[in-house]
N, C-alpha and C positions, 0 to 999 in steps of 0.2 A: 668525684668521678662520675661522668655521665653514663647513664644507662643506655642500652640499645634502643629503647623507646625514644630517648631524647634525640638520637641521631636522625630520626625520620620526621622531625618537625621542621617545617620550612621557616624561613626568616619572617615571613609575613604573619604567621600565626603562632610563633613560639611564645609570645607574651601571654597568650590566653591558654596555652597548653593543648590546643587542638592539633590533631594529627593530620598531616598532609598525605592523603591516600595515594594520589598520583605519584608523588616522589617515593613513597614506600614501595609501590609496585615496581617503579623503575629500578630500585635497589634489590628487587627479588624478595621483599618481605610481603607477607599477607597479614594485614591488620584489620580487625573487626571495626567497622565504622560506628558501631553502637557502644561497645564497652571498651574498645581500645586494646583488647587482648591480642597478642601475636599468635597466629595460628601455626600449627605444625604442617610440615610438608604433606600434601595430599588431602588435607581437610577442605571440604566445601562448605561446611556449616560450623559456626563458632561453637566450641565445646562448652562455653560458659552461658551464653544467652541464646544460642541456636539461631542466630541471624545468618542468612546466606552471606558468604564471604566473597569479596571481589577476587577475580582470577587474573593473574598477570597475562597481558596480551603477548602473543607470540609475534615475532617479526614475520610479516607476510612476504611472499615473493614479489608483490607489487612494490612494497617499501624497499626491498633490496634492489629492485630494478631502477630506483631513482638515482643511485650512484652509478659506478661503473659495473655493469652487469657481468656476472660470471656464468655464462651459459654453458651447460653441459652439452657437448657435441660428440656424438658417437664416432668411433674410428671409421666406420663405413661412410658416414656423411662427409667426414674430413677428406677421405680418399677421393670421393666423387667430386667434391668442391675443388680440390687441387687439380683434378683432370679438366674440369670446366674452365678454370682460370688459365691453364696452359693453352687450351684450345682458343679461348677468347683473345689471349695475347698474340698467338700466331695469326689469327684472323685479322686483328688490328694492324699488325705489321704488314701483312699482305695488302690490305686496303690502302695503307699509306704509300707503299711502293707503287701501287697502281694509280696514285694520285686521288684516291677517294677518301679524303680525310673526314668527310661528313659521315661516312660509314665506320671509319676507324674509331671515332669518338665514342659512340655508344658501346662498342666492344670493350674499350678501356674502362668505361664506367661500370659495365656489368662485371668485369673481372675484379675491380676494386670493391664492389659490394660483396662479392663472394669471399673476398679475403677476410671478412669479419668473422667467418665461421672457423677459421684456422687459428691455432694457438701461435703465440709469438715464436719465431724461429722455424716455423714449418717451411717457409721459403727464405732464401737468403735476402738480406736487406736490399741487394741490388735489384731483385725482382720488384719489390714494392716501389723503389725509386724509379724503376723503368716504367711501371704502370702510371705513376703520378706524372712523370715527365712526358709520357706519351699523351696523356689526357690534356695537359696544359698546352703541349705543342699543337695538338689537333685543333683545340678551340682557338688558339691564337691564329692559326692559319685560316680557319673559317672566317675570323673577324678581320683579317688583313685585307687591305685595299689600297688603292692609289687615288690621290687627289690630283685632278688635272690642273695644271698651272694656268691661271686665268690671264696674266699679262701676255703670255705667248700663245694662248689658246691651245696648249698641248703640243705645239710644234717644236718647242725648244729653241726657237729662233726669235730674235728681237723684231718686234712689230713696228714698222715705220709707217706713221700716219701721214699720208700725203694729202689729206683733205684740207689741211691748213694752207697749202700752197695752191692746190687745184681742187676746187669743190667737187669736181666730177671724178676725181681719183678715189682710190680705196686704200685700205690698210694692206701693206705689203710686207711679207716676211723677208728679212735680209739674211746674210750669211753670218751675222754676229749672234753668238749664243745669248740666250735670255739670262739676265742678271739674277732673276728670282730663283729659277729652278736649275741654273748652271747647265743649261742645254738638255736636260733630261725630258722636259715636257710634263713632268709629274713629280709628285712628292709622296713619300709613304704616309699612309693614314689608315683609317678604319673603313671597313666595307659598309655599304648602305645597310642600315638596320633592317628594313623590311626584306631585303635580299638575303641577309644573313639568317633571319628567322625562317624564311622559306627553305634555305639550304639545310638548316638543322632539322626541321620537320621532315624533309625529304630523306635525310640520312637515317633518322629514327625509323621512318616507315620501312626503308629497305632492310634495316637491321632486324626489325620484327618479322618481316616476311621470311628472311633467311633462317631465323631461329625456329619459326613455326614449321618450315619445310624440313628442318633437321629433327623434328619431333619433340622439341622442348616446349615447356608450358610456362605461362606467365605467372610470376610471383610479384605482384605490384607492378613496377616498371622493369623488374629484372626478369631474366629467363633462365630456367634451370631444367635439367632432365626430369621427366615425369616420375621416374622411380625415386629420385632424390627428393622431389617435392612431397611425395607421400610419406617420407620418413621424417620430415621436419616437424618439430613441435612449435608452439606459439612463440616462445622467446627466440628461437632460431629464425623463424619466419620474419619476425620484426627486425632482427639484425640485418637481414638481407634487404628487406624492403626499405628501411630507413637509410641504408647505404646507397640506394639508387634514388637520389633526391629528385623531387618533383620540381621542374623548372617554373619560374615565375610566369604566370599566364600573360603578363603584359609584354615581357621581352623574350620569352621562350628560351631563357638560359643565356642570352647574349649579354645580359647585364647592362644593356644600352637602350637609349631611346632617342628619337630625332631631336636635335637641338631646336629649342623654341626661339632662340635669338636670331639665328640665320635661316630658320625654317628648312634646315637640311641643305641649303645651297652652299654652305661653307664660307660665304662672303657676306660682309656688311658694308654699309656706307662709310666712306673714309671720314675719320674724325679730326683730320688735320685742320687747324684754324684757317679759314678762308678758302678751303678746297671746295671747288665746284666743278663736278664732272671731271676730276683729275687735274684741274688747273688752279693755280693761285695767282692773284694779281701781282704784278711787278712792283716791288717796293722802291720808292724814291726817297732820297734824303730830304730833310726839312730845308726849304728855301731853294732846292734844286729845280730848275726849269725843266719841265717834262718835254722831252723831244722824242720824236719817233721817226725812225728811218723807214725806207720803203720795205714793205713786207715784214716789218718787225712787229711782233705780237705784244699786246698789252698784258699778257699773262704768261706764266711759265709752268712747266710740269711740276705737279705736286711731288715733293721728295718722299712722302710717306707711301702713297699708293702708286707712284711712278706713272701717273697719268691715267690710271684705270678708273679712278673715282670710287673704288672699293678696296677693302683690305680683308685679310683673313680674319674670320670670327675668333675673338679671344675667348669666348665662353666655351666653345668646343675645340679650340685650337686647330681649326680647319678640318676636323674629323666628321663634321655634320651630325655628331651624336654626343650625348652626355650620359652620365650614369643614370640608370633607370630609377625613377623616384619611388616606384611602388616597392621594389625589393632592396632599395638603397645600394644598388650596384652589386648585390650578391648573386643575382641570377637564379635564385631559388625561391620557392613559395614559402610564406611564413610558417613557423612551426605550429602544430596543432595545439590548441589551448587545453584540450582535455587531457592529453597524455604527455604534454610538454616535449613532444618530438620523439618520445621513446617508442611509439607505436603500440604500447601495451596499456591496459588498465586492469584494475582488480576485478576478478570474476564476481559477478553479481549473485551467482547461485551459491557458491561456497564461501563468499566474503573473503576471498584471498587465502583460505586455509588449504585448499586443494582437496578437501574431503567433505563428503556429505553422508551423515549417518555411518561413520566409520568405514566408508568406502570411497575410492577415488571419485572425484567429481567428474561427471560425464561431460559437463559443459567445457571445462578447461583441460580435461585429461590429467588432472592432478597437479597442474602447474601453478594454479592459484591466480593466473593471469590469462586474459584473452586479448585478441587483437582489438585495438581501440575502435569503438563503434562510430566515431566521427571521421577519422582519417583512414579507417580500415587497415591499420598497421603500417602506413607509409610515413607517419610522423609529420606530415604536412597535408594541407587541404587546398587543392587548387580551386579556382573559382568555378 
């Protein structure tokens, strides 16, 4: 029968009988590394050889925060957070009704960040779904745009080129609908990336101005009432700040960048074999005598570009933009390497214990964690 001492030997050192201290500590046992005697609970010195005993390490708040953090939020903070969420949601809906989606978007984002302070079930699931749907809808509308049809130059009418008959004539729009856009003159696409970035920055600036006029204070990129901000502890601050993600500095949250293939023009040179400026040579059968009637052309319209000489860029699908390479299309800045995106790190003064000399640590307030010194609690670091 194996003794209790045999159970704390690891496989690597069982053959030589040496005790594995780390594994013993993990099992809650305290073993003297000099003589191998098992210590009793509460002993700090071996009773046989008087060698200082290793003490089992306690799980620190920083280690617990690596998983899904269970942050203690007071009832008063929850009540204030719920009120701010409702106010942000109403403001977002009013902005959408007024056609100001660039202002509605940050309101939706602010409300979603504060939702992290509330326990599950505090709001009906319909509220969470409405906030998420509103954020997606607002961002989609900001990025929505129209691509002008090049064959009809946005007129929706078939362009008759009279220059082949009369060099002094010009291209004239007929009453026939354009075959490419079906008479619309445009096709749905994405907005110009620089224009969308400017719109998002404008909306963010207006949101911040309104919140500051309302007396709210900044918490990272989020805004909360001043009395609520004073009640938040470090773990709660990090929850809100990491919930309001920092946008990628290259695309400003649009997740797009101008297409390098068409250089943002949406069109590239036609790739049809033999196409030159929208025309292809007339093919004759082998042995057939080439004859030409009066005013008959030696070339015909290219079937691929319909005589335009250019086709829609396949790289961006005519949207003039592709996924941002810096953020891989996420629209957010990369996670902070120091805190792995949690916004928290172990307190350097109390080493994560929350106490210094049997008193709460003044640096972390007894939480054992402080806001990350690299990202300042936001979980990401912009350039």
